[in-house]
N, C-alpha and C positions, 0 to 999 in steps of 0.2 A: 502494500498499500504505501509507505515513503517512499520507497523508489520511483511509483507513478506518478505519488505527486512532484517531485524532483524534476522530474522530466518533464511533466506540467507546466512545472513554473520554469523553469529554463526556457522551454519556449516563450514564455513569455517576456522573461529576461530579453533573449533574444530580437524577440519583435519591436521591443520597448527600444533599442539597441538603434534596431535597422530603423525604425521610424525616425529616430535622434537623431540619427547621421546622415540620414537621405531627405530630412523632410527638416532641414533647421532651417531655411526661409519660414516657414510656416507655425514657429516658435506662439509667436503673439496671436494666433489663429487658433491653436488649438488649446489655448488661455482662454482665446474670449468664449470658445466655445462649453468648457467646464465652466466659467462662472457664471453662461448662461444659462446652464442647466441645473445650475443652483435651485432645490426646491422653493429656497425661499422667493425666488421669482414667480413662481407660483401663485403662490399665494399675496407677494404684492404687487405680480401686474397681470399675471392671468386668470386669477379668481375674478378681479374687482370688474373685467370687461367682459368677460364670461358673464358674471351674475346681473349684470345691467342689461345683458343684449338677452339672455336666455339664462332666467333665471333659473330653473332645474336645473340646464345644464352648471350654471355656477357650481351648485349644492354639490351637484355628482363629482365633480372633479374635487372641491374640495377636499369632499370625504374618500374619494379616491387615492388622493396625494396624502391624506394622514393616514387610513388603518393599512394605506402600501410600507409608508414609512415604517409604520410601528412593524409589520413582516418584516421589513427590511432588517430591524433591528434585533426579533427574533433568530429570524436566519441567521444573522450575524457570531447573534453568541452560540450557534448551535455548531454552524460550522466552523467557528476559529480557522476563517480568511486570512493567511499571509497580504501583505502586501509587498508589491515589489520593491521600493523604496529601502527595506528593511535587510527583508529574506535574500537581496543579492549578498548583503555586506554580514549577515549574521549566521549563514548558511556556510557548512563544510563541503558542501555538492562542489564544490570549486577549487578542492585544498590539492588538488594533481595538477593545476591547470592557472591562468591568471583570471580574475577576478572580470567580468565585460564591467566598460563603464559607465555608467547609467547617470544622466546629468538629473537633481532635484528643481524646482521650480515652486515658489512662494506657497501655489495650491495643495501640490505633492504633499504634503507629511499631516493627513489625517491622520486623525487617533484610534479611529474603529475597526477592528476588524475589517478583511475586505469582500467576504462572497455574503452574499453576493451585491454588487455593484448598487449601491445606492442612487446617484446619479441617473445611470440608466435605467436603473426601475422609475426614479419618479417619472423620469421623460419619457418613457413610453406609456407609462400608465396615463399621465395626462394629458400629451398630445391623442394618445388613443379616446380618449376622450371626447377630445375638440373633433378628430376626423368623424366618427363615427355619429356625431351631435350633426355637424354641418351637415351630413348625408344622409340622414332620418328627416331633417326640416327638407334638405331640398327635394325630397325621393315622391313623397306625398304616396296617395294611396293607389295610382294608377300601376302599368307594367312602366319600368324603367326606360327615360329615355336617351337616346346618341346623345346629347349635350351631357345628363345624369351620368352615365357611362363615364363621359370623360373627365367630369367634374371628380367623378372616384377614382381612376389611372391617376391623374394630378393631384389629388390628396396624401393617397397612399406611395404616391414615389416620393413626397416631401414628406411621410413620417418617416419613410423606414429611410431619407437621406439623412433627418435629425439622428437619427438612432446612429447610424454608422458613422458619422459626426462626433458624438456623444463619447460613444464605445475608444475610435481612434484616438480623442482626444484624450480618455483616462489612459489609454495603453501609453500615449506618446508622454504621457507626464510621471510617467510610472506611479500613477495614485493605486492601478487595478492590473490585472490577469486579464487575460485574452478569455479564458471560463468564467472568471465573475461579472463582465460586464455582458456578455451571450445571456448567464444564468440573469440576471438582472433585467432585461429586457424579455425576457420570456416573461420571469416572476408579474413586471407591469402590466404587460397586455392581460396577463391572466386576469388579476385581479380587476383591471378595468371593465373587464369581462362578467366577470363577476358581479360590479353594482349595475350593470344594463339592465342586470334582472330581479336588482332590489329595489323595490317598489317603495319601502316603506320609509329610507331618507327625507323624503319630498314635504312629508308629512307630517313628521318627526314633533314630537313634544317635549317640551322640557327639559320633563324626567328622562326621557327615552335620553337624551344627549349626556342628562347628569349620569347615567347609569353605564352608556357607555365606554362614557369619560374614565368612571371610576373604575369602569370592565379592567380598561386596556392599560391604567394606570397600577391596578393592583394588581394582575396579571403579571408586569414586568417585573413589578418589586421582587413579587412571590418567585419568582422562575432565577429574577436573581438573585434570592435568601438562597434559595434552594440549591443551587447552582454552588453557592457560596459553601454551605453547608456540607459538598460534597467533596471540599477543598478543588473546588475548580474557580482559580481565577479571572473573571473576566475583565481585568483590568489589564492583563499583561500586555496587549497591543501599548497602552497608554506609554509604555516603558521602555520598547521598543521604539515607538515614537521619538520620547525624547532623548533616544541612546545614538539615533541611526540618521535622526532630519540634522543636514548639514550645519543651520541656523537655527537657534533656540526659540530666537521670533517667528517662527515659521510655523512651530505648533502653534494650536489654536484652539483653546480650551472649547469652542462649542462646535467641534466637531465631536466631541465623545459622546455616546450613545444617552445616558443621559441628558445632557444637552438636549439631543434631536428630540428624544421622548418628551419633554415638557413643553417643550416648543409646537407640536402637534397634537398636542392637548390641550394646551392652550388654545389654539385655534380653533378647536370642534367646539371647545367650550364656546366659544366665544360665538362661534356661527349660530349656535342653541341660544344663546343669549340675546341675541340680535336678533333673530326672527319671529321670537315673541316678546318683543318690547312694545312700545306704544308709540315710537319712536317708528319705527320697520313701517307700523302701522297707518300711519300714518302721510307717511315719506315716500316707500314703494309702493304699497297700496292703497296710497292714496287718488285725488281725480286726474294728479297729474303723471300717472305712471303709465298710460299707454300712448306720453307722446317721448317720440324720439327724442327731441332739443334738450329735455328732462333728464332722460339717460343715459347722452352722449353731456351734459353736464356734469349729472354724478360718475361718469368714467373719470372725466378729464377731473375732476375734485380729489379724487378717489387716489388717482395716480399721484397725484400733484403732494398730498398729506401726507401718502404710503408713506413717499419717498423722500419726503424732509425727515419721518418717521423714524424709514430705515435706519439712516445717520445717526441714531441714539446709541449708542452701545452699550450692554452692560458692565460694571466695574466688574472684572476677572480675577479682583486678588483672592475674594473668597466663593469661592464652588458653590455652596447653597446661597450666596445671596446672590450669583450668578445666575444660578438656576431658577431661582425664585420670581426674579426680574424677568426672563427670556420668558417664564410661563402666561407672565400679564403682559407682556409687551406682544406676544402673540394673540394673544384675545383680543387685543386691541384693535388689533390689524382687520376682522371680519366684525368688529363691532364700528369700526369708523367707519366700514364703508357700505354696510349694508344697513345702517341704522341712522348713526348720528350724522354722514354727511348728504341721503336722499330727504332726511327733514329737516335740514337747515335748509336745502335750496327749494324744498315744498314750499316752507314757510317766505321763501326771499320773494322764489318767481310764483308765489297764488297770492301776491298784495295786487291790489288792483293796476299797476304800472306793467306787472310779469303778466297779465289775462290776455299776451300776444301769443304766447304761449302756447 
């Protein structure tokens, strides 16, 4: 088993080396792709756009992103996946030969286990939701037309182009092995396809949001404590990241498993609170809800406010404080874009001088 995994990891190292040597001029592109594929952009950019254009699509997108990333955390704790940037220096596989030279970048040194890739899984799930939703909107009930087939081909080609770019980016940056990004893409699609058939998320009560959030948190913490009781160190990757990352400032606490867990749970709970608030009913469910200018105004205001909000970074000196603040910051994202901003715009545009809308 170990011999097979070493061979698989060596193939990944050679793939990373090949990309870094032959595509040096594309370094900035690969870094940009990896940054854009971060799940944070799904919450801060794609979610407000989808929600205010097609509310059900926005809700499904957020559920897929949150549950997918939670499953990614559990899979990583089970699979104990290595990462190329530390494995190539930590292994004795190259004891009888020279160690391949692998470059590191500011976005390389993530601290969690590597399998499956969270970037690949999140991107696959989120974009699968968007593609299938667009196709379902334009398909209608009649037999698919030639234009619809052309649209379908274009969207799926774009989908796979994005997945390929993300996968190559993660391999190039030495953040993941090839088999980890493939597993991430397949897992993300599976989660998105599953939620395509789950109808309860669209009219879930606040109690259900609280119950799901509590279950996800309780299961993750319970699973963590169980493995700790079995003498399994789930923070083994943090030590490796600190040891083998070329620069200490490249090791970020916000890539630890618990940081990801609390950010996702905060986002899901924030959505539940927002959808059951009075501001949501007066804003998104008010008399301006069907008007395109109002929806576009909500999107624009949400993108600006969330961009400014994203620049606020919780202090990372004390881990517990960082985790708590990350939870509340994440909860504020859907609260702002779903309830606060639509409410304020509805109050502003609903005045006599705003009747033109």
